[in-house]
VOFINU-149112 format. One line per 5 residues: number of its first residue (from 1); their letters; for each residue x, y, z of N, C-alpha, C, O, CB. Coordinates in nm, 2 decimals. Glycine has a CB too. Layout:
BEGIN
NUM = A = X:Y:Z:X:Y:Z:X:Y:Z:X:Y:Z:X:Y:Z | ...
// end
This chain:
BEGIN
1 = MAQEL = 12.93:-13.87:2.37:12.87:-13.74:2.38:12.98:-13.64:2.37:13.09:-13.65:2.44:12.80:-13.73:2.52 | 12.97:-13.54:2.28:13.07:-13.44:2.26:13.07:-13.34:2.38:12.97:-13.31:2.44:13.04:-13.36:2.13 | 13.19:-13.30:2.41:13.20:-13.20:2.52:13.18:-13.06:2.47:13.23:-13.02:2.36:13.35:-13.21:2.58 | 13.10:-12.99:2.54:13.07:-12.85:2.50:13.18:-12.76:2.54:13.26:-12.78:2.63:12.94:-12.80:2.57 | 13.19:-12.65:2.46:13.29:-12.54:2.49:13.27:-12.49:2.63:13.16:-12.46:2.67:13.28:-12.43:2.39
6 = RETAE = 13.38:-12.48:2.71:13.39:-12.43:2.85:13.32:-12.53:2.95:13.31:-12.49:3.07:13.32:-12.30:2.85 | 13.28:-12.64:2.91:13.21:-12.74:3.00:13.30:-12.77:3.11:13.26:-12.77:3.23:13.16:-12.86:2.92 | 13.42:-12.81:3.08:13.52:-12.85:3.19:13.55:-12.73:3.28:13.54:-12.75:3.41:13.65:-12.90:3.13 | 13.57:-12.61:3.23:13.60:-12.50:3.31:13.49:-12.46:3.40:13.51:-12.44:3.52:13.64:-12.38:3.22 | 13.37:-12.47:3.35:13.25:-12.44:3.43:13.23:-12.54:3.54:13.19:-12.51:3.66:13.12:-12.43:3.34
11 = AMMAE = 13.25:-12.67:3.51:13.24:-12.77:3.61:13.34:-12.76:3.72:13.32:-12.77:3.84:13.25:-12.91:3.55 | 13.47:-12.72:3.68:13.57:-12.70:3.78:13.54:-12.58:3.87:13.56:-12.59:3.99:13.71:-12.68:3.71 | 13.49:-12.47:3.81:13.45:-12.36:3.89:13.34:-12.39:3.99:13.34:-12.34:4.10:13.41:-12.24:3.80 | 13.24:-12.47:3.95:13.13:-12.51:4.04:13.19:-12.59:4.15:13.14:-12.57:4.27:13.02:-12.59:3.96 | 13.28:-12.69:4.12:13.34:-12.77:4.23:13.42:-12.68:4.33:13.41:-12.70:4.45:13.42:-12.88:4.17
16 = DAKEI = 13.49:-12.59:4.27:13.57:-12.49:4.35:13.48:-12.41:4.45:13.51:-12.40:4.57:13.66:-12.40:4.27 | 13.37:-12.36:4.39:13.27:-12.29:4.47:13.22:-12.37:4.58:13.20:-12.32:4.70:13.16:-12.23:4.38 | 13.19:-12.50:4.56:13.14:-12.58:4.67:13.24:-12.60:4.78:13.21:-12.59:4.90:13.10:-12.72:4.61 | 13.37:-12.62:4.74:13.47:-12.64:4.84:13.50:-12.51:4.92:13.52:-12.52:5.04:13.61:-12.68:4.77 | 13.49:-12.40:4.85:13.51:-12.27:4.92:13.40:-12.25:5.02:13.42:-12.20:5.13:13.52:-12.15:4.82
21 = EKILN = 13.27:-12.28:4.97:13.16:-12.26:5.06:13.17:-12.35:5.19:13.13:-12.31:5.30:13.03:-12.30:4.98 | 13.22:-12.47:5.17:13.24:-12.56:5.29:13.34:-12.50:5.38:13.32:-12.50:5.51:13.29:-12.70:5.24 | 13.45:-12.44:5.33:13.55:-12.38:5.42:13.49:-12.26:5.49:13.51:-12.24:5.61:13.67:-12.34:5.34 | 13.41:-12.18:5.42:13.35:-12.06:5.48:13.25:-12.10:5.59:13.24:-12.03:5.69:13.28:-11.97:5.37 | 13.18:-12.21:5.56:13.08:-12.25:5.66:13.15:-12.31:5.79:13.10:-12.30:5.90:12.99:-12.36:5.60
26 = RRPND = 13.27:-12.37:5.76:13.34:-12.43:5.88:13.41:-12.33:5.96:13.43:-12.35:6.08:13.45:-12.53:5.82 | 13.44:-12.21:5.90:13.51:-12.11:5.97:13.44:-11.97:5.96:13.49:-11.88:5.89:13.66:-12.09:5.92 | 13.31:-11.96:6.01:13.23:-11.85:5.98:13.28:-11.71:6.03:13.24:-11.61:5.97:13.09:-11.87:6.03 | 13.36:-11.71:6.14:13.40:-11.58:6.19:13.55:-11.55:6.19:13.60:-11.46:6.25:13.35:-11.57:6.33 | 13.62:-11.64:6.12:13.76:-11.63:6.11:13.81:-11.54:6.00:13.74:-11.50:5.91:13.82:-11.77:6.10
31 = SFWIV = 13.94:-11.50:6.01:14.01:-11.44:5.90:14.12:-11.53:5.86:14.21:-11.57:5.94:14.07:-11.29:5.95 | 14.13:-11.55:5.73:14.23:-11.65:5.68:14.23:-11.63:5.52:14.18:-11.54:5.47:14.19:-11.80:5.71 | 14.31:-11.72:5.46:14.32:-11.72:5.31:14.28:-11.85:5.26:14.30:-11.96:5.32:14.47:-11.68:5.27 | 14.22:-11.85:5.14:14.19:-11.98:5.07:14.26:-11.98:4.94:14.26:-11.88:4.86:14.03:-11.99:5.04 | 14.34:-12.08:4.91:14.42:-12.10:4.79:14.35:-12.20:4.70:14.31:-12.31:4.74:14.56:-12.14:4.82
36 = VHHKP = 14.33:-12.16:4.57:14.27:-12.25:4.47:14.38:-12.27:4.36:14.43:-12.18:4.31:14.14:-12.20:4.41 | 14.41:-12.40:4.33:14.51:-12.43:4.23:14.47:-12.55:4.15:14.42:-12.65:4.21:14.65:-12.46:4.30 | 14.49:-12.54:4.02:14.47:-12.66:3.93:14.60:-12.68:3.86:14.66:-12.59:3.81:14.35:-12.63:3.83 | 14.63:-12.81:3.84:14.75:-12.85:3.77:14.74:-12.98:3.71:14.69:-13.08:3.78:14.87:-12.84:3.87 | 14.77:-13.00:3.58:14.77:-13.13:3.52:14.88:-13.22:3.59:14.99:-13.17:3.61:14.79:-13.12:3.37
41 = VPKDR = 14.84:-13.34:3.61:14.94:-13.44:3.66:15.04:-13.48:3.55:15.01:-13.46:3.44:14.87:-13.56:3.72 | 15.16:-13.53:3.59:15.25:-13.57:3.49:15.20:-13.67:3.40:15.11:-13.75:3.43:15.38:-13.62:3.56 | 15.25:-13.68:3.28:15.21:-13.77:3.18:15.21:-13.92:3.22:15.14:-14.00:3.17:15.29:-13.76:3.05 | 15.30:-13.95:3.32:15.31:-14.09:3.36:15.20:-14.13:3.46:15.20:-14.24:3.51:15.45:-14.11:3.42 | 15.11:-14.03:3.50:15.01:-14.06:3.59:14.87:-14.04:3.53:14.78:-13.98:3.59:15.02:-13.97:3.72
46 = LRMDT = 14.85:-14.09:3.41:14.73:-14.08:3.34:14.62:-14.17:3.40:14.66:-14.27:3.47:14.74:-14.10:3.19 | 14.50:-14.15:3.37:14.39:-14.25:3.41:14.42:-14.38:3.36:14.45:-14.40:3.24:14.25:-14.20:3.37 | 14.41:-14.48:3.44:14.44:-14.62:3.40:14.34:-14.67:3.30:14.37:-14.74:3.20:14.45:-14.71:3.52 | 14.21:-14.64:3.32:14.10:-14.70:3.23:14.09:-14.63:3.10:14.06:-14.70:3.00:13.97:-14.69:3.30 | 14.12:-14.50:3.09:14.10:-14.43:2.96:14.23:-14.37:2.90:14.23:-14.33:2.78:14.00:-14.32:2.98
51 = GEQII = 14.33:-14.35:2.98:14.45:-14.29:2.94:14.45:-14.14:2.93:14.54:-14.07:2.88:14.49:-14.34:2.80 | 14.34:-14.08:2.99:14.32:-13.93:2.99:14.41:-13.87:3.10:14.44:-13.93:3.20:14.18:-13.89:3.01 | 14.45:-13.75:3.07:14.53:-13.68:3.17:14.43:-13.62:3.28:14.32:-13.59:3.25:14.61:-13.56:3.11 | 14.48:-13.62:3.40:14.40:-13.58:3.52:14.45:-13.44:3.56:14.56:-13.41:3.56:14.41:-13.68:3.63 | 14.35:-13.36:3.60:14.38:-13.23:3.65:14.37:-13.23:3.80:14.26:-13.26:3.86:14.29:-13.11:3.59
56 = MRVVK = 14.48:-13.21:3.87:14.48:-13.21:4.02:14.42:-13.08:4.07:14.46:-12.97:4.01:14.62:-13.23:4.08 | 14.33:-13.08:4.17:14.27:-12.96:4.22:14.30:-12.95:4.37:14.28:-13.05:4.44:14.12:-12.96:4.19 | 14.34:-12.83:4.41:14.36:-12.81:4.55:14.28:-12.68:4.59:14.29:-12.58:4.53:14.51:-12.79:4.58 | 14.20:-12.70:4.69:14.13:-12.58:4.76:14.15:-12.60:4.90:14.10:-12.69:4.97:13.97:-12.58:4.72 | 14.23:-12.51:4.96:14.28:-12.52:5.10:14.28:-12.39:5.17:14.31:-12.29:5.11:14.42:-12.59:5.10
61 = DYDKQ = 14.25:-12.39:5.30:14.25:-12.27:5.38:14.39:-12.26:5.46:14.44:-12.37:5.50:14.13:-12.26:5.47 | 14.43:-12.14:5.48:14.56:-12.12:5.55:14.54:-12.00:5.65:14.47:-11.91:5.62:14.68:-12.08:5.45 | 14.60:-12.02:5.76:14.60:-11.91:5.87:14.70:-11.81:5.84:14.69:-11.69:5.88:14.62:-11.97:6.00 | 14.81:-11.84:5.77:14.92:-11.75:5.74:14.91:-11.72:5.59:14.88:-11.81:5.51:15.06:-11.81:5.77 | 14.93:-11.59:5.55:14.91:-11.55:5.41:15.01:-11.63:5.32:15.13:-11.63:5.35:14.94:-11.40:5.40
66 = PSNQL = 14.96:-11.70:5.22:15.05:-11.78:5.13:15.13:-11.68:5.04:15.09:-11.57:5.01:14.97:-11.88:5.05 | 15.25:-11.73:5.00:15.33:-11.66:4.91:15.26:-11.66:4.77:15.18:-11.75:4.74:15.47:-11.71:4.90 | 15.30:-11.56:4.68:15.25:-11.56:4.55:15.31:-11.67:4.47:15.43:-11.68:4.46:15.27:-11.42:4.48 | 15.22:-11.75:4.40:15.27:-11.86:4.32:15.19:-11.85:4.19:15.07:-11.83:4.19:15.26:-12.00:4.39 | 15.26:-11.88:4.08:15.19:-11.88:3.95:15.08:-11.99:3.95:15.10:-12.10:4.00:15.29:-11.89:3.83
71 = GTMVH = 14.97:-11.96:3.88:14.87:-12.06:3.87:14.78:-12.08:3.98:14.71:-12.18:4.00:14.93:-12.19:3.83 | 14.77:-11.98:4.08:14.69:-11.99:4.19:14.59:-11.87:4.20:14.61:-11.77:4.14:14.77:-12.00:4.32 | 14.48:-11.90:4.27:14.39:-11.79:4.31:14.40:-11.79:4.46:14.38:-11.89:4.53:14.24:-11.81:4.26 | 14.41:-11.67:4.52:14.42:-11.65:4.67:14.30:-11.56:4.71:14.30:-11.44:4.67:14.55:-11.60:4.71 | 14.21:-11.62:4.79:14.10:-11.54:4.84:14.13:-11.50:4.98:14.17:-11.58:5.07:13.96:-11.62:4.84
76 = TVKNG = 14.12:-11.37:5.01:14.14:-11.32:5.15:14.00:-11.32:5.21:13.91:-11.26:5.16:14.21:-11.18:5.15 | 13.99:-11.38:5.33:13.87:-11.39:5.40:13.88:-11.31:5.54:13.98:-11.34:5.61:13.83:-11.54:5.43 | 13.79:-11.23:5.56:13.78:-11.15:5.69:13.65:-11.17:5.75:13.55:-11.14:5.68:13.82:-11.00:5.67 | 13.64:-11.22:5.87:13.51:-11.24:5.94:13.42:-11.33:5.86:13.30:-11.30:5.85:13.44:-11.11:5.98 | 13.47:-11.43:5.79:13.39:-11.52:5.72:13.34:-11.47:5.58:13.26:-11.54:5.51:13.27:-11.55:5.79
81 = EIVDT = 13.39:-11.36:5.53:13.35:-11.30:5.40:13.48:-11.29:5.32:13.58:-11.24:5.36:13.28:-11.17:5.42 | 13.46:-11.32:5.19:13.58:-11.30:5.10:13.58:-11.15:5.06:13.49:-11.09:5.01:13.56:-11.39:4.96 | 13.69:-11.09:5.10:13.71:-10.94:5.08:13.80:-10.91:4.96:13.80:-10.80:4.91:13.76:-10.88:5.20 | 13.88:-11.01:4.92:13.97:-10.98:4.81:14.01:-11.11:4.74:14.02:-11.22:4.81:14.10:-10.91:4.86 | 14.03:-11.11:4.61:14.08:-11.22:4.54:14.20:-11.18:4.45:14.19:-11.09:4.37:13.96:-11.28:4.45
86 = KVNLH = 14.31:-11.25:4.46:14.42:-11.23:4.38:14.44:-11.35:4.29:14.45:-11.46:4.33:14.55:-11.20:4.47 | 14.45:-11.32:4.16:14.46:-11.42:4.06:14.61:-11.42:4.00:14.65:-11.31:3.95:14.36:-11.41:3.94 | 14.68:-11.52:4.02:14.82:-11.53:3.97:14.82:-11.63:3.85:14.83:-11.75:3.87:14.92:-11.58:4.08 | 14.80:-11.57:3.73:14.79:-11.65:3.61:14.91:-11.74:3.59:15.02:-11.70:3.63:14.76:-11.57:3.49 | 14.90:-11.85:3.51:15.01:-11.92:3.47:15.10:-11.84:3.38:15.05:-11.75:3.32:14.97:-12.05:3.40
91 = DVPID = 15.22:-11.86:3.38:15.32:-11.79:3.30:15.31:-11.83:3.16:15.38:-11.92:3.11:15.47:-11.81:3.35 | 15.22:-11.77:3.08:15.20:-11.80:2.94:15.22:-11.68:2.86:15.19:-11.57:2.91:15.05:-11.86:2.92 | 15.27:-11.69:2.74:15.29:-11.57:2.66:15.16:-11.51:2.61:15.06:-11.58:2.59:15.37:-11.61:2.53 | 15.15:-11.38:2.61:15.03:-11.31:2.58:15.06:-11.23:2.45:15.15:-11.15:2.45:14.98:-11.22:2.69 | 14.97:-11.24:2.35:14.98:-11.16:2.23:14.91:-11.02:2.26:14.79:-11.01:2.24:14.91:-11.23:2.11
96 = WERVA = 14.99:-10.92:2.30:14.93:-10.80:2.35:14.86:-10.72:2.23:14.77:-10.64:2.26:15.04:-10.71:2.40 | 14.90:-10.74:2.11:14.84:-10.68:2.00:14.69:-10.72:1.98:14.60:-10.64:1.94:14.91:-10.70:1.87 | 14.66:-10.85:2.02:14.52:-10.89:2.01:14.45:-10.85:2.14:14.32:-10.84:2.13:14.52:-11.05:2.00 | 14.52:-10.83:2.25:14.45:-10.80:2.38:14.42:-10.65:2.38:14.31:-10.61:2.43:14.54:-10.83:2.49 | 14.51:-10.56:2.32:14.49:-10.42:2.33:14.36:-10.37:2.29:14.30:-10.28:2.36:14.60:-10.36:2.25
101 = PLAGD = 14.30:-10.41:2.18:14.17:-10.35:2.14:14.06:-10.38:2.24:13.96:-10.31:2.25:14.13:-10.41:2.01 | 14.07:-10.49:2.32:13.97:-10.53:2.42:14.00:-10.48:2.56:13.92:-10.49:2.65:13.96:-10.68:2.42 | 14.12:-10.42:2.58:14.17:-10.40:2.72:14.15:-10.26:2.77:14.21:-10.22:2.87:14.31:-10.44:2.73 | 14.08:-10.17:2.70:14.06:-10.04:2.75:14.18:-9.95:2.71:14.27:-9.99:2.64:14.04:-10.03:2.90 | 14.18:-9.83:2.76:14.29:-9.74:2.73:14.41:-9.76:2.82:14.39:-9.83:2.92:14.25:-9.59:2.74
106 = ESTPF = 14.52:-9.70:2.79:14.64:-9.72:2.87:14.63:-9.68:3.02:14.70:-9.73:3.10:14.76:-9.66:2.81 | 14.55:-9.58:3.05:14.54:-9.53:3.18:14.46:-9.63:3.28:14.49:-9.63:3.40:14.47:-9.39:3.19 | 14.37:-9.70:3.22:14.30:-9.80:3.30:14.29:-9.94:3.22:14.18:-9.98:3.19:14.16:-9.75:3.34 | 14.40:-10.00:3.20:14.40:-10.13:3.13:14.33:-10.24:3.21:14.33:-10.24:3.33:14.54:-10.17:3.09 | 14.27:-10.33:3.14:14.20:-10.45:3.21:14.31:-10.55:3.25:14.29:-10.62:3.35:14.10:-10.51:3.12
111 = VQERP = 14.42:-10.55:3.18:14.53:-10.65:3.21:14.65:-10.57:3.25:14.70:-10.48:3.17:14.55:-10.74:3.09 | 14.71:-10.59:3.36:14.84:-10.53:3.40:14.94:-10.63:3.45:14.90:-10.73:3.51:14.81:-10.42:3.52 | 15.06:-10.60:3.42:15.17:-10.69:3.47:15.18:-10.67:3.62:15.18:-10.56:3.67:15.30:-10.67:3.39 | 15.20:-10.78:3.69:15.21:-10.78:3.84:15.36:-10.74:3.87:15.45:-10.81:3.83:15.18:-10.91:3.90 | 15.38:-10.62:3.94:15.51:-10.58:3.97:15.58:-10.67:4.08:15.70:-10.68:4.08:15.52:-10.44:4.02
116 = DLKGS = 15.50:-10.74:4.16:15.55:-10.82:4.27:15.58:-10.97:4.23:15.63:-11.05:4.30:15.46:-10.82:4.38 | 15.53:-11.01:4.10:15.55:-11.15:4.06:15.57:-11.15:3.91:15.48:-11.14:3.83:15.42:-11.23:4.10 | 15.70:-11.16:3.88:15.74:-11.14:3.74:15.67:-11.25:3.65:15.66:-11.36:3.68:15.89:-11.16:3.73 | 15.62:-11.20:3.53:15.55:-11.28:3.44:15.41:-11.32:3.47:15.35:-11.40:3.41:15.63:-11.41:3.43 | 15.35:-11.25:3.57:15.22:-11.27:3.61:15.14:-11.14:3.59:15.19:-11.03:3.58:15.21:-11.31:3.76
121 = YLYN = 15.01:-11.16:3.57:14.92:-11.04:3.53:14.80:-11.03:3.61:14.75:-11.13:3.67:14.88:-11.06:3.38 | 14.75:-10.91:3.63:14.63:-10.88:3.70:14.52:-10.84:3.60:14.55:-10.78:3.50:14.65:-10.76:3.80 | 14.40:-10.89:3.62:14.28:-10.85:3.54:14.20:-10.76:3.62:14.15:-10.79:3.73:14.20:-10.98:3.50 | 14.17:-10.64:3.57:14.09:-10.54:3.64:13.94:-10.55:3.60:13.86:-10.48:3.65:14.14:-10.40:3.62
// end
């Protein structure tokens, strides 16, 4: 069976949402942070049966605000509700000439470089 475009990403987002919901249900009145991170495992740790690379997934709650790290999403939770989400994209090169026509005007761009985390970007 052929894999559909975005099938993996949508499945990963659905699993992340389930894990986040479990954390929110476990801590309904707390204030904390939820970190979501996906990372391919090293090439020497492929699946034994198929040889496919595995994507490691971490969805974890923290009482102390985590530091900014590339490749993570950090949800700020206050009284059991997500009030902010910070996306720290992987450090990948971006072709700004292709992004510019889609990114709005310079006063309100959809993509901005993060001043507090070099090589990371914000999506508005």
